[in-house]
BABA-668492 format. One record per residue (C-alpha): x, y, z. Coordinates in steps of 0.001 Angstrom, whole numbers, plus 500000, padded with zeros to 6 digits. Layout:
# BABA-668492
XYZ;...
# end
This chain:
# BABA-668492
520059490627512070;523318491974514093;522180489508517306;523774492540519404;521049494427519199;518891491801520360;521456492047522879;521124495428523728;517430495800523743;517474493522526655;520028495160528673;517621498266528295;514775496005529586;516869495257532621;517718498496533356;513926499889533403;512647496420535214;510466495530532133;509693492193531149;509001492843527649;509161495651524804;506885495164521792;508633496659518429;506087497233515220;506891498331512151;505188501512511997;506333505578512412;503804508089513981;501985508702511333;500721504775510617;501495504792506999;502185501794505097;505167503141503624;507670504623506302;511079506484506699;514013505254506515;514978506476510242;511541504677511472;512466501453510384;513344499737513821;511683496283513237;514352495681510418;517154497292512638;516191494916515457;515453491911513348;516396492312509733;513128491779508446;511993494106505082;508675492974504756;505115495732504520;504062494267507961;505974492825510994;505676492953514774;508624491925517180;507704491020520556;511013490864522906;510840489536526691;514190488441528612;514747485293527852;512316484496524080;511990486625521002;508949486476518830;508514488080515257;504751488446514043;504352488534510323;501073487252507774;501597484317505231;502882486963502448;506072487204504647;506606483589506523;509323482552503925;510821485835503679;511173486734507332;512614483388507460;515501483954505041;516115487109506054;516359487010510503;518177484802512657;515276482244513579;517586480814516480;516699484130518388;513120484454517069;509943482311516800;508153483075514435;504047483782514767;500931483877512070;500246488161512802;496698487581511115;495379484985512956;497158485641516127;497522488897516635;499831490499519257;497301491293521541;495868487993521147;499009485781521698;499918488091524768;496609487774526578;497017483952526128;500635483508526469;502473486097528789;502677485751532695;500677486963534712;501754490285536251;504185490658533299;505155494458533004;505782494864529172;506666498377527437;505420499939524357;506232503508522500;502434505128522120;503293506945519315;504031503843517492;500880502562518035;497115503471517142;494198504582519536;492565500781518446;495933498642518867;497102500487522221;493839499524524120;494176496007522138;497227495866524166;495820497376527371;492845494799527377;495446491830526635;498249492516529502;495469493763532004;494092490022531372;497690488696532783;497425491182535760;499786493044534408;500892496688533093;501532498125529791;504123500613530545;504445503872527628;508070504857527419;508505508718525993;512036507993524888;511702504526522658;514820502452523129;515830501684519426;516323505432519004;518615505585521886;520736502071520891;520715502652516815;523739504531516796;523761504976512742;520049506053512704;519499507616509501;518365511175508972;514916512692508202;514449513886504552;514455517772504022;512545517571500559;510283520628499431;506686520478499799;505419521706495899;501589522630494876;499785519734493171;498259521734490390;494685521990490644;494438520219486764;495714517220488290;493978517068491508;490258518548489879;489303520308492830;490656523292495091;491543522626498757;489465525093499978;486359523177498332;487209519873499717;487662521368503563;484206523125503376;482745519763502324;484257518238505138;483730521396507956;479657520441507617;480572517490508009;482464518035511248;479616520909512052;477209518161511901;478965515746514083;479811519346516392;483447518778516431;485056522134516475;488024520231514883;489618517346513481;493067515798513542;494863514780510806;498011512447511100;497297510838507735;500359511794505529;498227510956502264;494917512597504084;497020515928504638;498890515686501059;494655515250499379;493246517906501365;495844520750501227;496825519774497365;500340518769498184;502584516806497646;506359516377498911;509195514109498977;510175513103502244;509243509073502110;510599506729499317;507647505873497056;504693507970498412;504786512031497360;504137513718500873;505367515855503502;505782514578507013;503773516634509286;500254516728510864;497253519230510213;494494520346512200;491222521161510202;488660522815511668;484967523006511993;485073526400509408;486781525319506671;490329526776508848;493217524459508436;496994524448509913;499571522505508964;502800521653510695;505991520684508939;509550521478508922;509799525246508173;512979524203505670;510654522117503397;507974525320502818;509240528012500208;507848531427500405;505129530808497116;504261528121499218;503201529401502304;502297532520500343;499754530181498520;498597527781501313;498032531320503525;495407532786500252;493995529451501498;493209529702505044;495904527210505581;498210528203508616;501603527292508176;503652526683511246;506837524884512728;506404521187513496;507541521534516755;504454524079517795;501767520556517184;502185519421520904;501583523083521935;498764523285519675;497587519878521009;498239521027524444;495746524437523488;492690522794522200;493085520364525323;492899523151527677;490296525053525992;488098521519526336;487450521396522583;485846518550521333;488425516871518803;487709514008516185;490887511601515741;490977508540513576;490974505349516264;492548503221513484;495501506028512120;495846508184515101;498570507631517929;497498506445521078;500074508729522473;498263511879520857;494840510314522251;495796510249525574;498013513651525260;494315514987524515;491534513114526588;494434513682529846;494363517647528815;491427518041528673;489759517773525174;486271515941524440;488222513271522075;485867511977518893;486577509369517530;485744509595513972;486918508250510534;489727509857509231;487047512040506900;489541512254504095;489974508800503648;486543508105502110;486607511313499859;489677511093498489;489250506955497912;486280508306495325;488578510177491961;487245513054490543;486519513481486667;489688515159486117;491616512670488611;490202509441486621;491517511507483622;494658511857484609;494616507980485841;493887507088482192;496091508881480337;499002507801483241;498249504164482168;498137504889478666;502100506223479127;502889503367481783;501504500762479000;504214502109476404;507212501458478877;505429498789479990;505330496904476150;508470498533475571;510030496689478258;508700493211477202;509520493610474105;512628493810475114;512562490885477029;511098489089474314;513793489893471816;516705487872474103;518700490704475209;517631490177478363;518971486900479234;521438485885481869;520249489568483658;519986490157487237;516046490434488744;517689494233490235;518943494901486384;515600493574484757;513907496164487038;516277499091486173;515657498472482604;511597499005483653;511797501993484836;514584503303482621;511791503549479930;509473504855482351;511846507707482889;511559509126479455;508219510861480519;508292514511481954;505471513513484360;507533510008485986;508416510946489196;509775507577490212;508357504442490963;505007503717493275;506440500761495199;509443498836495702;510069496365492322;508907493275492924;511107491315490044;511777487562490756;512549484684488503;511554481226489131;511800480035492309;511420483674493683;508877484327492464;507059481590494498;507160484157497237;504738486874497053;506220489934497894;509704488886497070;511759492465497002;515332491717494537;518436492611496293;522316491469495618;522685488371497935;519171486625496856;518938487295493225;518634485339489815;519435486028486661;516887485601483726;517549482127482175;515694480053479572;512437477892480707;511870479939483445;509071481981484472;509696485475485607;507429487878487433;507441491960487022;505069493440489568;505659497324489602;504702500571489567;505024504551488755;503939508159489897;503528510101487029;501738514378488264;498716512990486809;498327509257488906;499760506134490172;500202502938488491;500985499407489792;501072496292487456;502180492375487380;502770490005484467;504187486867484671;506163486072481553;507275482874479953;510994482838479055;511713479938477058;509561476977476591;506724476722479604;505588473420480982;502078472117480827;501527472826484655;502470476343483858;500111477194481237;497434475336483475;498162477382486709;498516480579484542;495525480236482799;493435479072486040;494825482915487815;493573484269484129;490296483342484189;489643484566488291;491351487931486521;488579488022484109;485598487740486522;486445490273488955;486965492237485999;483726491516484352;481760491879487447;478101493794487830;477180494380491158;474447496357493106;475396499676495216;476493498404498726;478736495596497419;481835495233499974;485363493724498062;484722490560500410;481938489468498526;483297490482495217;486753488275496412;485346485079495811;485078485131491917;488794485793491164;489843482449493495;487011480262492655;488659478787489533;491908478307491811;489535476595494862;487886474364491900;491682472645491333;492087473036495324;494264475782494707;494220479317496890;497074482413497660;497244483613500439;497149487558499871;494158490038499205;493114490090495089;492647493980495387;493672497149497055;493044500735496300;495516503216495004;495833506949495419;495882509437492821;499260510517492689;499466509331496146;499748506010498240;499951502779495745;497877501176498719;494996503087499827;491258502427501844;489124502375502241;488674499703499548;489970495939498921;488950493001497619;489744490142500290;488456487707502349;488226490580505538;487248493738502527;484179495224504247;484160498716502424;481440498822499862;483220499665496688;481748502955494907;481870505093492176;485537506925491101;487291504424493528;490612502836491543;491556499392492763;493732496505491654;492979493444490419;495617490747491240;494847486849491528;497749484770491976;499159481441492601;502422480592494020;504443477133493860;506649477167497022;510248476537495598;509766476611491712;507683479655490250;505248481787491480;502232483932488592;500330486708489547;498310488723486968;497484492607487599;495521495634486295;494243498558488300;490810498985487874;488571501920487796;484461501826489446;481759503099487108;478139503112487293;476812500514484980;473988500968482239;471246500472483581;469416497376481634;465742496367481230;463875495644483572;466548496744486444;465132497741489696;468126499362490800;471478501118489815;474449498748489330;478447499048489451;481073497707487329;484549497929487091;486687500051484187;489873498547483286;492603501431482922;496220498749482402;497312499089479445;499488495483478703;499345492680477150;499580488953478924;501920486482477716;499853484597475382;501930481845474929;501263481012479107;497445480033478141;496061476860477847;492418477985475271;491147474517476235;490900475496479996;489168479064478538;484948479834477634;484095481388474553;483619484394477055;487046484415478489;488607484078474958;486218487436474038;487587488929476983;490930488504476802;490729489255472692;489080492761473406;491139493785475942;494144493305473910;492356495181470645;491789497688472579;495874497774474285;496777497566470793;494890500548469425;495640502700472394;499157501862471658;500735501443468755;501043504700467258;503319505466470541;505954502346469315;508370501949467248;508167499948464344;510447497150465960;507929497149469159;504917497877467354;505631494643465246;506296492538468849;502898494406470132;500968493138466974;502236489617467890;501304489970471457;498160491032471081;496738489220467895;493618487045468538;493717483692470613;493836480551468290;495699483369466159;
# end
């Protein structure tokens, strides 16, 4: 971080008569991935994590991050300038309510805060007899002299053979829900929802194939798409028009909102993804605002049969590339290479597929002790080289036209210690327990989370991140509403894809994580069962490192699961590998104990 950035922001505060300004890691669409031009928190602080908020006051400054990023933030930031707070244990609004001086004037950019967050901030500031001041022109945008330009990637149509359902059919299903709720239209601000609903993809974000824009879905099934006209070819515009989707310039969106408000329309919006600015603009203009969940989120979470088939094909392709990479690492050719070079090698294998469209997130390629940082991303200044007698953790995913992948493997390089093998096996036991779960309809990820943690808990250990996140279909690698975590309330439903990734991290020494993606499916009815159940289908096809498994810690059932999984991996992958890589796979998937 350049200290001048903090100094410049404080000079702006003084000029505006404000006591503070809050800077979230958000753009106006409130997606997990954001464009380079919207990395305001990184510009101000130097912190590159995916979740964080800065609060800058006249004399003090605070950075709010969760447990995943506390070490990373301390390494990347000048902590003589910032005080760290836990984002989950003490959210900014709660901290403000308890700590800010009375009568404070706190500035915020309403486009960068959701309705829910804006309401929480207003309540907290009001509780201190203060004022939350909406700032029309974000000061960082004025101070950031070399701010990147927005991307201009073209919009492409997502083939029906991959989407599995036409945009018109999707829109009519959701339109019925709007009619039932007596809502005239639904505002769509989340980019993944727009891409899914209209069966389009783009290239405006580094890892998520979406285009930046807004959409309005009407109760009769029509839609308006507001995007930069330079991104829309004549053929794409013609196709969308024939599907009753009107393509309009992005600059027209504000006017369209004003028109809806002036007509006193009933407008639905999601308070957890729609900006406070949009909500206020509609309400003040006279619209009847209805706070409802983005209808696309639940609809796209449960994949149709073609999307699931595409995901299986993508994981088969990815399993081949990942296995080739692991065989290469085991050959000794990877020794002394950097973490970035290792990640590039894996993606090089993926690039040989004609369906490959790039990584699904920034690779976590970590050699001990960097692997002890759960969300470490290698950079030239901090990366290590692969050496003997270390653990190497690679968490990497790909975007294919037919599916999105995400997998993590922890690999022994040289001779692992007894402790490493014990911790690896405890993580594996939790992974197996979750993969084998059978559960009734209505079960939430929160209820299943304990299964993955229990073997670690018995040893007095735990990990400070969720166990599983939802995954899209050639969309975002992080998708809701499904998640497996201590606070994952959404019920799991058939067709959802979710990760299974317990871990263990020994600070400053090594980290272990084992991640597969799984699809939720109906379980076969057992004799005497009164109600239907769900189970998981494992999609990822990558061997676990047998050298790190302590057989004395596994039950016979757990050994059988590993052997069965490895047998399936071998059967599906072996015909697509070279003789050398096939021989490696034979050894890597041999029955435990052989």
